[in-house]
LUMVEX-78000 format. One record per residue: x, y, z of N, C-alpha, C in turn; residue number from 0. Coordinates in steps of 0.001 Angstrom, whole numbers, padded with zeros to 6 digits. Layout:
BEGIN
+---------+---------+---------+---------+---------+---------+---------+---------+---------+-----+
|   neast |  nnorth |     nup |  caeast | canorth |    caup |   ceast |  cnorth |     cup | pos |
+---------+---------+---------+---------+---------+---------+---------+---------+---------+-----+
|       X |       Y |       Z |       X |       Y |       Z |       X |       Y |       Z | NUM |
...
+---------+---------+---------+---------+---------+---------+---------+---------+---------+-----+
//
This chain:
BEGIN
+---------+---------+---------+---------+---------+---------+---------+---------+---------+-----+
|   neast |  nnorth |     nup |  caeast | canorth |    caup |   ceast |  cnorth |     cup | pos |
+---------+---------+---------+---------+---------+---------+---------+---------+---------+-----+
| -019741 |  019711 | -006813 | -018439 |  019785 | -006162 | -018572 |  020192 | -004695 |   0 |
| -019572 |  019698 | -004063 | -019796 |  020023 | -002661 | -018999 |  019088 | -001764 |   1 |
| -018786 |  019529 | -000551 | -018074 |  018711 |  000432 | -018800 |  017388 |  000656 |   2 |
| -020129 |  017415 |  000575 | -020882 |  016165 |  000782 | -020571 |  015148 | -000309 |   3 |
| -020296 |  015619 | -001525 | -019918 |  014698 | -002603 | -018603 |  013990 | -002270 |   4 |
| -017655 |  014765 | -001759 | -016362 |  014185 | -001373 | -016556 |  013191 | -000234 |   5 |
| -017343 |  013560 |  000753 | -017588 |  012671 |  001899 | -018214 |  011368 |  001425 |   6 |
| -019213 |  011461 |  000581 | -019883 |  010241 |  000095 | -018939 |  009374 | -000720 |   7 |
| -018047 |  009997 | -001503 | -017094 |  009211 | -002284 | -016080 |  008507 | -001370 |   8 |
| -015578 |  009245 | -000398 | -014572 |  008677 |  000508 | -015163 |  007579 |  001380 |   9 |
| -016358 |  007810 |  001891 | -016955 |  006845 |  002816 | -017648 |  005691 |  002105 |  10 |
| -017954 |  005855 |  000843 | -018549 |  004806 |  000009 | -019725 |  004137 |  000724 |  11 |
| -019594 |  002888 |  001119 | -020687 |  002125 |  001729 | -021097 |  002624 |  003109 |  12 |
| -020254 |  003420 |  003749 | -020567 |  003930 |  005083 | -021550 |  005099 |  005036 |  13 |
| -021763 |  005662 |  003843 | -022569 |  006875 |  003734 | -023366 |  006822 |  002430 |  14 |
| -024694 |  006768 |  002535 | -025504 |  006588 |  001325 | -026350 |  007806 |  000956 |  15 |
| -026274 |  008874 |  001751 | -027074 |  010057 |  001428 | -026350 |  011333 |  001843 |  16 |
| -026802 |  012457 |  001298 | -026224 |  013746 |  001679 | -026482 |  014031 |  003162 |  17 |
| -027624 |  013591 |  003661 | -027938 |  013790 |  005082 | -026942 |  013078 |  005983 |  18 |
| -026605 |  011838 |  005634 | -025611 |  011093 |  006404 | -024244 |  011775 |  006301 |  19 |
| -023924 |  012264 |  005111 | -022641 |  012962 |  004922 | -022578 |  014207 |  005802 |  20 |
| -023660 |  014960 |  005851 | -023698 |  016152 |  006707 | -023586 |  015786 |  008178 |  21 |
| -024212 |  014682 |  008586 | -024110 |  014229 |  009980 | -022666 |  013898 |  010351 |  22 |
| -021976 |  013200 |  009457 | -020587 |  012823 |  009727 | -019704 |  014069 |  009767 |  23 |
| -019937 |  015014 |  008856 | -019177 |  016267 |  008872 | -019426 |  017041 |  010158 |  24 |
| -020675 |  017056 |  010613 | -021012 |  017747 |  011855 | -020286 |  017115 |  013047 |  25 |
| -020235 |  015795 |  013080 | -019533 |  015109 |  014161 | -018051 |  015490 |  014171 |  26 |
| -017447 |  015561 |  013001 | -016029 |  015953 |  012914 | -015847 |  017394 |  013390 |  27 |
| -016784 |  018268 |  013009 | -016687 |  019673 |  013427 | -016849 |  019810 |  014936 |  28 |
| -017776 |  019056 |  015501 | -017982 |  019109 |  016955 | -016709 |  018690 |  017676 |  29 |
| -016029 |  017688 |  017139 | -014788 |  017215 |  017755 | -013589 |  018084 |  017376 |  30 |
| -013810 |  019057 |  016474 | -012772 |  019981 |  016027 | -011565 |  019263 |  015430 |  31 |
| -011859 |  018322 |  014541 | -010793 |  017590 |  013852 | -011022 |  017655 |  012351 |  32 |
| -009957 |  017450 |  011614 | -010038 |  017374 |  010159 | -010954 |  016200 |  009791 |  33 |
| -011982 |  016423 |  008959 | -012911 |  015346 |  008619 | -012239 |  014101 |  008043 |  34 |
| -011238 |  014247 |  007196 | -010594 |  013060 |  006635 | -009887 |  012245 |  007722 |  35 |
| -009296 |  012922 |  008690 | -008681 |  012218 |  009820 | -009753 |  011544 |  010676 |  36 |
| -010883 |  012230 |  010825 | -012001 |  011679 |  011592 | -012495 |  010382 |  010952 |  37 |
| -012627 |  010375 |  009621 | -013092 |  009171 |  008928 | -012161 |  008001 |  009211 |  38 |
| -010865 |  008283 |  009153 | -009886 |  007214 |  009366 | -009939 |  006707 |  010807 |  39 |
| -009925 |  007626 |  011763 | -009839 |  007224 |  013168 | -011165 |  006727 |  013722 |  40 |
| -012201 |  007473 |  013513 | -013482 |  007181 |  014154 | -014267 |  006080 |  013439 |  41 |
| -014169 |  006064 |  012117 | -014912 |  005067 |  011355 | -014053 |  003866 |  010997 |  42 |
| -012815 |  003883 |  011485 | -011888 |  002770 |  011298 | -011654 |  002427 |  009818 |  43 |
| -011428 |  003485 |  009035 | -011096 |  003308 |  007624 | -009612 |  003637 |  007486 |  44 |
| -008883 |  002805 |  006807 | -007451 |  003009 |  006630 | -007181 |  004396 |  006054 |  45 |
| -006260 |  005139 |  006687 | -005922 |  006498 |  006255 | -005502 |  006536 |  004784 |  46 |
| -004742 |  005553 |  004363 | -004293 |  005504 |  002971 | -005488 |  005390 |  002035 |  47 |
| -006460 |  004565 |  002391 | -007652 |  004406 |  001571 | -008471 |  005701 |  001525 |  48 |
| -008587 |  006375 |  002656 | -009312 |  007647 |  002711 | -008704 |  008636 |  001721 |  49 |
| -007383 |  008780 |  001760 | -006729 |  009756 |  000881 | -006690 |  009292 | -000574 |  50 |
| -006635 |  007996 | -000797 | -006689 |  007493 | -002170 | -008051 |  007800 | -002794 |  51 |
| -009112 |  007573 | -002041 | -010455 |  007876 | -002543 | -010633 |  009378 | -002751 |  52 |
| -010089 |  010177 | -001844 | -010171 |  011634 | -001991 | -009442 |  012085 | -003263 |  53 |
| -008306 |  011490 | -003542 | -007557 |  011819 | -004765 | -008366 |  011426 | -006001 |  54 |
| -009011 |  010271 | -005954 | -009863 |  009851 | -007075 | -010969 |  010872 | -007314 |  55 |
| -011606 |  011312 | -006249 | -012698 |  012271 | -006365 | -012222 |  013577 | -006996 |  56 |
| -011032 |  014006 | -006605 | -010477 |  015259 | -007142 | -009908 |  015099 | -008545 |  57 |
| -009538 |  013889 | -008897 | -008862 |  013674 | -010168 | -007372 |  013925 | -010064 |  58 |
| -006834 |  013780 | -008849 | -005409 |  014001 | -008607 | -004652 |  012683 | -008587 |  59 |
| -003355 |  012783 | -008783 | -002491 |  011623 | -008588 | -002465 |  011305 | -007096 |  60 |
| -002194 |  010054 | -006781 | -002107 |  009624 | -005384 | -000873 |  008764 | -005212 |  61 |
| -000229 |  008907 | -004071 |  000870 |  008026 | -003704 |  000744 |  007709 | -002218 |  62 |
|  000884 |  006444 | -001827 |  000802 |  006112 | -000404 |  002019 |  006588 |  000381 |  63 |
|  003088 |  006958 | -000340 |  004314 |  007466 |  000298 |  004888 |  008581 | -000564 |  64 |
|  005756 |  009386 |  000042 |  006562 |  010309 | -000740 |  007789 |  009503 | -001137 |  65 |
|  007944 |  009197 | -002415 |  009043 |  008320 | -002827 |  010401 |  008816 | -002320 |  66 |
|  011185 |  007906 | -001780 |  012465 |  008291 | -001179 |  013461 |  008791 | -002210 |  67 |
|  013333 |  008366 | -003449 |  014265 |  008804 | -004487 |  013939 |  010194 | -005032 |  68 |
|  012794 |  010754 | -004616 |  012402 |  012071 | -005100 |  013187 |  013129 | -004341 |  69 |
|  013984 |  013921 | -005064 |  014724 |  014975 | -004378 |  013787 |  016103 | -003964 |  70 |
|  013893 |  016504 | -002725 |  013091 |  017611 | -002215 |  013900 |  018299 | -001140 |  71 |
|  013644 |  019567 | -000981 |  014363 |  020337 |  000016 |  013357 |  021148 |  000817 |  72 |
|  012798 |  020559 |  001871 |  011829 |  021326 |  002649 |  012505 |  022513 |  003338 |  73 |
|  011858 |  023649 |  003259 |  012373 |  024856 |  003892 |  011793 |  024961 |  005298 |  74 |
|  012531 |  024447 |  006272 |  012061 |  024440 |  007654 |  013082 |  025201 |  008491 |  75 |
|  012629 |  026289 |  009093 |  013559 |  027072 |  009902 |  013440 |  026742 |  011386 |  76 |
|  012283 |  026265 |  011801 |  012078 |  025928 |  013207 |  011498 |  024520 |  013309 |  77 |
|  012001 |  023763 |  014231 |  011539 |  022398 |  014443 |  010047 |  022354 |  014759 |  78 |
|  009542 |  023349 |  015483 |  008135 |  023375 |  015861 |  007224 |  023434 |  014633 |  79 |
|  007719 |  023983 |  013546 |  006921 |  024118 |  012325 |  006730 |  022783 |  011609 |  80 |
|  007548 |  021823 |  011915 |  007523 |  020530 |  011234 |  006146 |  019864 |  011297 |  81 |
|  005484 |  019963 |  012425 |  004189 |  019294 |  012606 |  003061 |  019931 |  011799 |  82 |
|  003268 |  021154 |  011324 |  002197 |  021877 |  010648 |  002347 |  021931 |  009131 |  83 |
|  003371 |  021320 |  008614 |  003614 |  021356 |  007176 |  002655 |  020392 |  006480 |  84 |
|  001991 |  020885 |  005432 |  001045 |  020045 |  004697 |  001453 |  019842 |  003244 |  85 |
|  002582 |  020396 |  002847 |  003024 |  020242 |  001462 |  004533 |  020042 |  001399 |  86 |
|  004955 |  019410 |  000336 |  006371 |  019208 |  000069 |  006568 |  019324 | -001437 |  87 |
|  007391 |  020259 | -001845 |  007687 |  020442 | -003269 |  008877 |  019597 | -003658 |  88 |
|  008767 |  019008 | -004834 |  009870 |  018190 | -005336 |  009966 |  018363 | -006845 |  89 |
|  011140 |  018138 | -007354 |  011360 |  018197 | -008799 |  011443 |  016764 | -009304 |  90 |
|  010496 |  016399 | -010173 |  010484 |  015061 | -010756 |  010629 |  015223 | -012256 |  91 |
|  011710 |  014671 | -012764 |  012045 |  014809 | -014179 |  012089 |  016287 | -014555 |  92 |
|  011125 |  016736 | -015347 |  011184 |  018107 | -015844 |  010156 |  019039 | -015209 |  93 |
|  009503 |  018611 | -014136 |  008473 |  019476 | -013564 |  008473 |  019447 | -012041 |  94 |
|  007947 |  020526 | -011490 |  007756 |  020599 | -010045 |  006468 |  019882 | -009696 |  95 |
|  006525 |  019095 | -008628 |  005342 |  018380 | -008147 |  005139 |  018768 | -006690 |  96 |
|  003891 |  019021 | -006357 |  003545 |  019354 | -004988 |  002888 |  018143 | -004352 |  97 |
|  003565 |  017558 | -003363 |  002972 |  016481 | -002565 |  002213 |  017171 | -001435 |  98 |
|  000954 |  016814 | -001270 |  000148 |  017470 | -000243 | -000740 |  016470 |  000486 |  99 |
| -001014 |  016778 |  001724 | -001994 |  016012 |  002490 | -003130 |  016967 |  002856 | 100 |
| -003625 |  017665 |  001840 | -004692 |  018650 |  002015 | -005898 |  018025 |  002703 | 101 |
| -006581 |  018845 |  003468 | -007787 |  018409 |  004146 | -009013 |  018547 |  003253 | 102 |
| -010159 |  018231 |  003811 | -011406 |  018203 |  003058 | -011707 |  019547 |  002388 | 103 |
| -011662 |  020633 |  003131 | -011978 |  021941 |  002549 | -010999 |  022317 |  001443 | 104 |
| -009726 |  022034 |  001658 | -008725 |  022346 |  000634 | -008957 |  021514 | -000620 | 105 |
| -009349 |  020253 | -000451 | -009590 |  019395 | -001605 | -010786 |  019866 | -002430 | 106 |
| -011811 |  020373 | -001760 | -012953 |  020930 | -002495 | -012488 |  022141 | -003303 | 107 |
| -011652 |  022997 | -002699 | -011118 |  024167 | -003422 | -010215 |  023738 | -004575 | 108 |
| -009402 |  022713 | -004342 | -008510 |  022219 | -005405 | -009340 |  021700 | -006580 | 109 |
| -010388 |  020959 | -006293 | -011217 |  020421 | -007383 | -011841 |  021553 | -008190 | 110 |
| -012290 |  022585 | -007527 | -012849 |  023745 | -008239 | -011774 |  024421 | -009093 | 111 |
| -010570 |  024519 | -008561 | -009479 |  025151 | -009302 | -009080 |  024308 | -010512 | 112 |
| -009183 |  022997 | -010401 | -008831 |  022116 | -011513 | -009751 |  022307 | -012722 | 113 |
| -010968 |  022773 | -012469 | -011879 |  023079 | -013584 | -011307 |  024239 | -014396 | 114 |
| -010737 |  025212 | -013685 | -010164 |  026389 | -014353 | -008759 |  026131 | -014890 | 115 |
| -008011 |  025295 | -014198 | -006621 |  025013 | -014570 | -006378 |  023494 | -014562 | 116 |
| -006873 |  022774 | -015548 | -006734 |  021312 | -015544 | -005285 |  020835 | -015585 | 117 |
| -004358 |  021671 | -016028 | -002946 |  021273 | -016074 | -002352 |  021059 | -014685 | 118 |
| -003013 |  021569 | -013662 | -002525 |  021368 | -012295 | -002569 |  019901 | -011872 | 119 |
| -003411 |  019106 | -012521 | -003496 |  017676 | -012188 | -002138 |  017000 | -012316 | 120 |
| -001323 |  017487 | -013237 | -000003 |  016902 | -013474 |  001019 |  017360 | -012442 | 121 |
|  000646 |  018333 | -011615 |  001619 |  018919 | -010701 |  001297 |  018735 | -009230 | 122 |
|  000176 |  018058 | -008931 | -000224 |  017867 | -007528 | -000438 |  016377 | -007284 | 123 |
|  000115 |  015901 | -006170 | -000035 |  014499 | -005785 | -000498 |  014449 | -004329 | 124 |
| -001616 |  013816 | -004095 | -002148 |  013691 | -002742 | -001498 |  012500 | -002044 | 125 |
| -001068 |  012714 | -000813 | -000475 |  011657 |  000003 | -001112 |  011711 |  001393 | 126 |
| -001195 |  010589 |  002090 | -001716 |  010617 |  003465 | -000799 |  011453 |  004368 | 127 |
| -001352 |  012075 |  005402 | -000534 |  012896 |  006299 |  000661 |  012144 |  006886 | 128 |
|  000463 |  010896 |  007248 |  001564 |  010107 |  007822 |  002709 |  009975 |  006817 | 129 |
|  002373 |  009779 |  005553 |  003386 |  009651 |  004507 |  004114 |  010976 |  004294 | 130 |
|  003377 |  012079 |  004350 |  004004 |  013386 |  004173 |  004957 |  013685 |  005332 | 131 |
|  004498 |  013412 |  006545 |  005373 |  013637 |  007712 |  006636 |  012793 |  007603 | 132 |
|  006485 |  011542 |  007174 |  007648 |  010671 |  007002 |  008591 |  011194 |  005939 | 133 |
|  008030 |  011669 |  004823 |  008856 |  012214 |  003752 |  009614 |  013451 |  004186 | 134 |
|  008948 |  014317 |  004924 |  009603 |  015538 |  005408 |  010654 |  015195 |  006451 | 135 |
|  010331 |  014292 |  007351 |  011276 |  013886 |  008388 |  012527 |  013269 |  007771 | 136 |
|  012340 |  012388 |  006792 |  013486 |  011769 |  006118 |  014402 |  012811 |  005488 | 137 |
|  013810 |  013874 |  004980 |  014593 |  014906 |  004302 |  015106 |  015979 |  005255 | 138 |
|  014732 |  015904 |  006520 |  015115 |  016923 |  007503 |  015963 |  016354 |  008630 | 139 |
|  016610 |  015246 |  008401 |  017378 |  014581 |  009449 |  018427 |  015513 |  010048 | 140 |
|  019144 |  016231 |  009203 |  020187 |  017129 |  009728 |  019601 |  018209 |  010630 | 141 |
|  018471 |  018802 |  010201 |  017824 |  019830 |  011016 |  017368 |  019249 |  012352 | 142 |
|  016779 |  018074 |  012311 |  016304 |  017445 |  013542 |  017448 |  017170 |  014512 | 143 |
|  018553 |  016653 |  013990 |  019717 |  016392 |  014850 |  020301 |  017689 |  015408 | 144 |
|  020412 |  018694 |  014575 |  020958 |  019979 |  015011 |  020084 |  020606 |  016090 | 145 |
|  018772 |  020588 |  015883 |  017847 |  021142 |  016872 |  017914 |  020361 |  018195 | 146 |
|  018023 |  019038 |  018100 |  018103 |  018221 |  019312 |  019369 |  018550 |  020094 | 147 |
|  020488 |  018682 |  019405 |  021750 |  019029 |  020078 |  021676 |  020407 |  020712 | 148 |
|  021105 |  021357 |  019979 |  021001 |  022729 |  020485 |  020117 |  022780 |  021724 | 149 |
|  019012 |  022095 |  021679 |  018114 |  022083 |  022842 |  018779 |  021425 |  024046 | 150 |
|  019481 |  020345 |  023789 |  020170 |  019664 |  024886 |  021213 |  020573 |  025502 | 151 |
|  021981 |  021256 |  024664 |  023017 |  022167 |  025170 |  022391 |  023307 |  025964 | 152 |
|  021272 |  023842 |  025515 |  020607 |  024926 |  026231 |  020110 |  024490 |  027609 | 153 |
|  019667 |  023262 |  027697 |  019148 |  022761 |  028984 |  020272 |  022552 |  029981 | 154 |
|  021480 |  022291 |  029509 |  022605 |  022080 |  030420 |  023102 |  023401 |  030872 | 155 |
+---------+---------+---------+---------+---------+---------+---------+---------+---------+-----+
//
């Protein structure tokens, strides 16, 4: 359950050894970016595919989007916080589901936790960051409009 295992699974044909996986991780660290984002941007791998493969490795559910019919109520008090949110809780049928765009380190921790609590697989769904931001934005339209009006009024 090492990070190199996740890297090799996500990169598939782009990475054939632990040494190559460590090199790619080092490059991401030098650039100070999330490794999964680095794979998508720098290696030109579709972000959705990166997160789908990461979900497969973890044994988590995956969705390319946060479904629009899923009721969720993000608790956002400040507009500035919107860019840093990595999870969205929603109630689907009879259970709470956590939509997350967790990064590489978090996914390694999640996989370790799933060994101890396998029932969590039913409650966590990995989504690409772009999909999570879209889902949160769609559900925060009123907050966004209110903040925009308030800022405009303050500037006048």
